[in-house]
N, C-alpha and C positions, 0 to 999 in steps of 0.2 A: 374549512372550505377554501380551496385554492383557486383564486381568481386573478388573472392578469389580463388587462384589456388595453388595447391601443386604439385610439380614435383617429380616423381619417375620413375626410369627405372629399371625394375626388372631383366632383363637379364644381366645387367652390374653391377659392384660394386657400392654400394651406394656412392654418392658423397656429401661430406659435403660442404654446400654453405657458402662462406664467402663474405664479402662486396667487397673485391678486385675481386673475381671471377665474381660477378654479373655485374660489370660495364664494358661494352665493350668500347674499345678505338675507338672513332669515331669523325668526324667533321660534325657539323650540321648547315645547313642554313635554315631559315624559313621565310615565307611570309604569310600574312593573306589569308584565303581561305573561300569563301562563299559557304554554303552548304544548300540545300533544299531537304529533304527526298522525295523519289518517292512513293507516297501513293498507286500507282497501283501495286507496286512490291509485290510478294509473300514473306512474312517474313520468311517462312520456307524453301521453295525451290526457291531461288533467280534465276531469269532469267539471270541477268547480275552480274556475280560474279567478273568480272574485268572491272573497269571503267577507268583504266589507262593503256595505251599501250606504250611500249618503241618504239621510232623512231630510236634512235641511242644510243650510250653510254652516251650521254649528254642530248638529247632532248626526250620529251614524249608528248603524247596527252591525254587529259582528257575529258570524257563525263560527264556533270553535269547538273542537273535540275536548271533552273533559276526562272521560274514562273510555275503556274498551266498549262500553255499551251505552254511552251517553254523550250527546252534544248539548250545546246551549246557544240560545240566541240572546244577545246582550246589547242594550242600548247605552251609548255614552253621550254626555253633554259637552258643552264647550270647554269645561274645566277638566275633561277626561274623567269625570265621575260616572260610575255605573248607575244609571237611573233605574234600571230593572234587568233582571236575568230570568229567562224562561228555559226550563230544562226540557230536553227532547230525548227521552229514552228510546233506544233501539233494541229490537229483538235480535236473536242470533241470526246472522247472515243478512241483516238489513243494512243498507248503505244509503247515504245521502246522494241524491241525483241532481237536485237543483235548489237554488237559493235566490229569491227574487223579492221585490217590493212593489206594492201598488197602493192605490187609495184605500183598498180594503184592509191592508196590513202587510205583515211580513210572512212570506210563504216558504216552506221547506217541503220538498218532495222527496220521499224515500222509496226505495225499491227493495223487495224481499222475494226470494225464491223459496218455496216450500216443496221440497222434493217428495215428502210423504204423501201430499195430496196432488202432486204433479202440476202445480200452478205457480205463477209469479204475479205479484201485485204491485201497483204504484199507488201510494197513499199521500194525500196532501194534508199538511199541517199549517194552520193559519193562526198568527199571533197578532194581538192588538198592538199597534205602534205606540199608543200612549202609555200603557201599563204592562204590556207583555203577557196579558192573560190569553189563554188558549181559546180562540173563537170557534175553531172547527178542526176536526180530524175526520177525513173521509177517504174511503177507497175510491180512486178515480178510474182505475183500469185494471183488468185482469186478463191474463193470457196463459196458455199452456207453458209449463216449465221448459219443455223441449224446444219451444220456439225461440227465435232471436229475442234478445233482451228488449223489453219495452223501452221505447225512445220518447223523448220529450222535446217540445219546442215552446218557448215562451216569448210573448211579444215584448217589444222594447219597454213599454210602460208597465209590464207585468199584469195587465188586465185580462189577457187571453192566454189560455194554455191548450196545447195540442198534445195528447198522449196517444201513441200509436204503436202498432205491431206490424211486422212484415209477414205476409203469408207466402210461404215458399212451396214450390213444386220442384223437387230435387234441389238444384243449386240456383234456381231462378226465382226472382221476385215476381209473383203473379198478381198480387194485390196488396194494398195497405189498408188496414182498418184503424180508424182514429175516433177519438172522442174529443170534442171541442168544449172547453169549460171557460167560465169567467173566473175572476180572481177570488170569488167566494166558493169556488168549486161546484157551482151549479152548471149542469150540462146544458149546452146550447144546441148541440147537434151531434148525432152519430154520422160519421162520414166514411164512405168507402171509396177508395181510389183503385179502380180496375185497371190493371196494366197488362191484361192478356193480349191486347192488340200489338204489343211490342214483342217481336219474335226473338230478339237477341237478349243476352244477359245485360242487366242494367244495374246501375247504382242509383240510389234515390236519397234526396235530402228534402226535408219539409221545413218551411219557414211560415210563421204566422205574424200578421201585423196587428196593430191596436184595434182595428175594427173586427178582427176575427177572420179576415180573408186569409186563405191558405195558398201558398205558392209551392208547388211540388216540382222540384228540379231533378230531371232524369238524364242520366248519361248513358247512351245506348250505342248500338252499331259498332261494337268493338272499341268503345270509348272514343268515338269520333263525333257523335251528334248530341247536342244539348237541347233538351226540350223543357219548357217551363209551362206548367198548367196551373191556372188560377181558379180556385173554388171559393164560393161565398156561402154564408150560412142562410142567406135569404132566398136562394134559388138553387136549382140543380144545373144551371148553365155552367159550362166549363169553357174558359178561354185558353187557347193554346198558341204558343209561339215556339219555333224551333230554329236552330242555326247549326250549320256544319262547321265544327271547329277543327276536326282532323280529317285524315284521308291521305291521298297521294298528292304531294306538292314537290314539283321539280325533281321527280324521280325518287323522292323520299317518302316512306310510309310513316305518317305522323299520327300520334294518338294523344288524348288528354291524360296527363299524368295526375294532375290535381286541380281542384277548383276551389274558389273562395267566393262567398256570396255576401251581399249587403242589401238588406231590404229596407226601403224607405216607407214612409207612411202615406204616400200619395200615389200608390200603385206602381212605383218604380222599383225594379230589382236590378242590381248590378251584379254581373257574374264575370269573374276573372279566371283564366285557365293557363296553367303551364303545360306546354306540349313537349313531347319527347319523340325522338327518332326511334321507330320500333326495332330497327335492325341493330343500331349501335347504342341505344339508350342515352345518347347525347341530348342535352337540352336544346330544343329547337326554337321555341318562341314563347312570348307572353301575349295573351289575347284578352281583350276587355269588351264586354257587350252590355248595353243598357236596354232592358226590356221595359217599355212604357205601355202598360195595359190600358191606361185611360185613353191613350191615343192609338192603341193597337199598332205601335211602331217599335222597331228596333234600331239602335244606333251602335256603330262599331268603331272602336279605336283602331288606328293603324297598327298592324301586327309588328311587335318588336321582336326581332330575331337575335338570338344569342350567337353572334358570329365570332370569329377569331379576334376581331377588333375589340369586342367586349371583354374577352378573356385577357387580351393584351392590356386593356385599361385597368383591369383588376390586378394584374401582375405588377403594376407600378408600386404596389404596397406590399409585395412579397419579396423576400431576398432573391437576388438575381440567380443564385445557385440552386434555389428551390422554387422554381416557378410553378404556377398552377397550369396544368395542361388541359383540363376540362372542368366544367362546373359539376359539382357533386353535392348531394344532400341538401339541396336548396328547396325550401317549402314555402308556399304562400302562407303567411301567418296572420295578416290583418288587412282590412280595407277600411279606410276612413273617408267619409264624405263630409266636406266642410260646408258651412252655411252658404259659402260662395259657390258651391257645387264643384269645387275641385275634388278630384278623386286621388287619394294617396294609397298606393299598393305597397305593402311591405312583405318582402320574402326574407327568410332567415336560413342560414346554414346551421343545422343542428343534427347531432347524431350521438350514438353511444360508441365507445372506443373499441368494443369487441364483444366479449362474452356477456352473459346475462348479468353478471355482477360487476361490470366495468363502469368507468366514469361516464358522465354525461357532458357533452360539449356543445356550446353555442358560440357560433362565430359570426361571419359577415351578416349585415343587414343590407339588403338591396331595396332601394326606394325608387318607385316610379310614380310620377304625379302627372295627372291629366287635367286639362281645363274643363269647363262645363260642356265644351263641344267635343270632348274626348280626344283632343290633340295632346300629344306628349309635351308637357311644359318643361319639365326638368327631371333629371334622374341623378342619383348619388349612391354612394356606398359608405357605410359606417363599418370600419374594421374593428373587430373585437375578438377576444379569445378568452372565453369563460369556461371553467371546468368545475364540476361538482361531483361528489360521491354518489354512488347508486341509490343510497337510501334517501337522498334529497331530490334527485332528478332535476327537473326544471323549475322547482318551486322557488328557488332563490336566484338562479341565473336567467339568461335570456333577457327580455326587456318588457317594459310597460309603456305603451304609447297612448296619448290622449290629446284631443284637440282642445286647447284651453286658451282663452283670452286672445283669440286671433292667431294662434300659432300651434304647431305640432310639438308637444313635449314628449321626449323619449327618456325614460328613466332606466338606468342600468347600474348594477353594483360593479364598481371598478377599482383598480389600483393604479393611480396615476401619480408619478413622481414620489412613489413610496407611500402614498396616502390612500387607504382603502375607505371608500365612502359610497353613498348613493349619489350618482351624478345625474344632472339634468341637462339635456341638450334641447335647445329651443330653436325650431326651424320654421321659417316663414313658408307655409304650405303653398302659397300662391307662386312664389318665385324661387324657392329653395335657399334663400339666404340663411346662413346659420351662424350660431355663436359658439364660442368655446364651451366645452362641457364644464359645468359649475357644480362643485361639491355642495350637497345640502347642509353639511356640517354635523353629521351624526357620528363621525369618526368610528366607522363600523369595524368590528373585530376581524382580523385576518388570520384565522387558524382553522383547525379541522372540525370545529363545532358549528352548529347552525348560527348564522350571523344575520340573515335577512330572509324574510318570508314574503315573497312578491304577492301572494294571494290576498294579503291584508292591506295592500296599498290602494288608496282611493283619493281622488280629488273631491273635496267638499264644495269648493268654489274656485274662482280664478286664482286665488292667492293661498289657499289652505289645502294642505296635503296630510293624509294620515298614513303612517308607516310603522311596521313592526320590525325592529332590528335589535342587535346586541352590540353595545359599545365596546371599544377596545380597552377594557379594564379587566384585571384579573378577577376571576370568579363572578363577573358581572352576568346578570340574567337578561332575558329578552325584555324589551321595553316597547310600550305603545307610545308613539310620538305624534304630536300635532305640530306641524310645521307651517308657519305663516311667513310668506315671503313679503319683504318690505317693498 
């Protein structure tokens, strides 16, 4: 895997990187790790972005593929000993759709299409956290094979599951049928979302919180209007709030290109949107809205426009003879809400180089942070240049961001000063103050073979990180690493 990354943060003073700064003080324990890529996974839009789930500050569970027809859920302890392993056999054409943890146990949801009978099914598998025994296998949802693929939404704590299908009339979504379940796969409610009152084409996204309340996010009116409908399991009352995010602005026809949502557990839903000029496809602005259903209020951040000034600031970190003329391939990738109610929006530049079998590329990270009143507090750009072969996609490159111990930590596989490693950037989410990237100390291999699998990376607590990587030694295999920061 060829990866070369340069780090720059333009809103902060430039930091000169020394060898001492690059090396993080950490204690690392490693054991061999067997890895088999999941060929059914979408290399661009991964279904399972997290295959390691913390159980406690010492223990964790991993979902990994063992053979073409078999997955396994495995629990590890503080010494990286495997305390149990549960086999999950899959039938032909069956794929893993979700992996989550709750007080009831570890859940794996699988999807299978049976063309012979003309149906598709979503099945839930529940394993005991203590010993790995199978507690339940249950068909949760069934739909016609010709319909859109059954979709899934899981609450933050894993206690609620929404399985749903889109009901289409020609190319339009006319309704959504859902089943709401608890973590033991007991059905709480059959829910129907009727969308026939919306005349135009729509796109729909469903979120569910720990109480089981559902938030249906609808983009309509030629991708200019965002509507959020809140449903509960206790009643048939529906609460609705809408906002116009696109339309005609200063003679420019603007539409919503992409949205990002973050659902809180107190009736708050944050929605961010990138808008584009319909005539030129230029990036127009970034918008952020907070829907407060408890107070029946909406709050709006000031619109951030991608002006020439913004492109000029980006070009400070590009060669003068090869300037960026316009923003391209920028996607909203993550929204982080801190305990202090700061909102960090991360957008990433990523794309494939050309044909179907071309390399995958992940570049700039654009960070926008708002205070609790939705005022833009600071913004910055992290410049990077990551490349991976088509069979790996974004499974090793891109980034992993998490709010830990009062700061935003951004992990990326990089080569800095000739040293390839997993580097950690620690940024104060409140004011944007940053530190030099620090190497974890894994000494990751830099060749054409798999060197790092981002899906298995997880924080167990403020000081402990779990990582799967391959060291820079000849014939070395992948290792499961526990890293404790001093």
